[in-house]
C-alpha positions, 0 to 999 in steps of 0.5 A: 392340338397342332399336327403336320399332315400331308394330301397326297393325291395333290402333294400338299403339306399343311399344319392343321388343328386335329383332335387329341388322340383317345384311349379306345382299346385295351392295348392302346397308348397315347404318347405326347410327342417330344421330337420326331424326325423327317426321314428320307422316305418322308421325302420321298413320300412328299414327292408322291414316290411313296405309297400311303393314305390317299387323304390328310394324314399326319406324317412322321415315323420317327419320334420319342415322347412321354407316355400321356395314357394307356389302355386298361390292359397295358402293363409294360409302360406307364403314364410318364415313361420316356419312350420311342415308337416302332412304326410298324405294327405287326399281327405276331401270329402269321408266318412272317411274324413268326419267323422274325419278319415282322415288317413282311406281316400279311395282315399289317406291317408297312400297309399300316405304317404310323406316318403313312397310313396312320397318324404319326408323330409330326403332332402333339400326341400319337396313338399307338399299340402297346406292343409298339411303344418301348420304354427308353433305358434310364442309363444303367451300365452293367457291371460286366459291360464294356465301356469307351470314355471319350476324353480325359479332361476332368468331366472324363476323369470324374466320369471314370471315377463314378464307373469305378464306383458303380463297380464297373470293371471293362472301362477304356478312356480314348484320350490323344494327350500323352500326359492325360493318359498317364494320369489316368494310370496314376489313378489306379483305377484299373482301366485302360488309356489309350490313343483313339488311333490305337483304338480305331486300329483295333476295331478296324480289324474286326468285321462289321458282325463281329463289331455288332455282336463284340462291340463296346456296350456304352460309349460315353462322350466327354470330348465334345469333338464331334470327329471322335464321337462319329468314330466311336460310333463304329465301335458299339455293338448291336443295341448299345448305348451312347451318351454325352457328358457336358452341355445338355443343349449340344450344338446340333447344327455342327452335326448337320441337325436342325431343329424346326417347329412344325410351322417351319416345315417348308423350311425343314423340307427346303434345307434337306432338299438342298443338302444344307443339312443332313437331319431335320427334327421337329421339336414338338415339345422340347420340355418333356 
């Protein structure tokens, strides 16, 4: 398989053919990578300013994909699950782990980090421990959850009707147009229609800790308006969900995000360093 690897002593980044990972332990999970991000930490590592393995190593610690194979003792995921991978593995038994500070694990943690000391996600597949592989939610919304829908056009209205059909009761529709807000009221769904500025003022009055604990459970964008999406991201509680309805293939460059193939790594790094983009993503397998 193809993998983008880095040799720190010489600061060389190259695409190599490497063996496909194999399951060798009961809790091993092989993830077929769909997308992998380029983090600011990666740029520091490429400049020789971050500790990592002193050998050819596959970088990439921000990744999502699909489970391809699991070890015999794995119970939390199965082949075909869409997942993300935590790059930091911990022992779970040292003092730091028991205190919840797993990133300070005395035996593993950063010194065993995926993409720095173990092969990471800039490849077609990656090997991880079951404890570090987390299934992505399919998107169910709890009936008691608080939801904000951005936009009261036809897509936003249909979304509101679907939420009502599913029994979701606490829904606010953010819409700048007065006529559209009145139309929402006329549907008699029991949902609130509010101007974006009104909602922004309400959340501005809350502290960061209050938003993290009491913010909305889900934002569903039906507007396609980037400033609205960016603003609403600040209304989400910790662990909340965000979804965008409309064209599946978003205009990512308008958000400062650009997709690259693995062999376009030099272009990706150059654009990041020049500030031409805010985020580079390797589309390793965008059909997953």
